[in-house]
N, C-alpha and C positions, 0 to 999 in steps of 0.2 A: 954418294957414290955420283962420278961421270955419267952414267949411262942412265941416271932415274931409277924409277922401281917398275919393276918386269909386272905387267898386268896381263892374262889370259885374257882373250876374247871376253868371256862370264864377267870377272872382275872388269875389263872397262865401260862394258855397259850399265853395271852395278853401278860403278863410279858417275858417269852421263845420267843416271836416271836417280839420283844422290844429292848431284852439284848440277842443275840445270846449266849456269855459266862455267861449266867446264869449256874450254880454249880448245877444240882439234884443231891441229896441222900434222896436214898431206904433205909430205914433203920431198913426191915425187913429184915428174915431171906433168909436166899441164894436158900432154897425154893420156897420160895413164889415167892421172884425176878424173877427166870424162869421163871415161869405162867403168868406172863406180867408185865411187868414194865413204865413207861411211859418213851417214845423213848430219849434216852440219858441218861437219870440212870446212877449212880451210886452205886454199893451197895455196902455199910455198915451196917453191921449186928448193932444193939445200941451195944453188947456187943464187937465189935473190935471200937466201936466208939474212943473211947476216946482214944487209942491211932492211931489211925488214924490222925484226926482230926492236930495233931500237925504239920504232913506233909504237910497240903495242907495249909500255913499261907500263904503261898505267894500269896493265891486266895482272900485274905479275903476283896479283894476290890471291888471284885462282885458277884450279886444279889443269892442271893440262891436260893434254893424252895428244902424244908424236909419233904419227908412226909412218913407214914407207912399205918395198912392196917385201922384202922377208926380214926386218930386220936389219940390216947393216947399215944402209944411210943414216939411221938417226941418230946414232950416238955424237955425230956430229953436230946436228939438227939441238941436240940437249945439250952437248958441251957449250954452245951459243945464248939458249934460255939460260943457264946456269947462270955464264956468266955476264946476261944481263941483269939477274937481280930475280928470275923465277925459283921460287923451289919447290913446290909441288907437280915436280916434271915428271911424266908418266910414261913410261915406255909399251906402245902395242905387242907386247911380246908374236916373234912372228910375223910380223907385221900385218899386212893384210894378205897374205898367202898361208896365215893361219884363221883370218877372221872368216875367209872363204871357207875355207876349211869345217869350220864350227858353223859353216849354214846358218852365218849370219850377215842380216840384211844390206843390202852394197844400194846407193843411190846413183841417179845419173845425175838430176838435177842440179 
């Protein structure tokens, strides 16, 4: 499906623990990203996404976790990833809001 596989925060953690090469994309604004993001996430705001995704094609066999604030914006980024040939695209269900609710750690680095 175009929405990717939905992962709960706990499942997302499992994915990252199992595959330490998981690519994590935060498609929120730079300001949101600075306020706290999942450790290791790369900030590619949705507005820059289509131009950035082509440069990532070497990594298209790696598992991907994509998220936004609440899970709405992320669908567009996932479509672009799929179009670029990424196959293992995972969508953090409920976005960073669900992550915080699950008391998962956020990084400001």
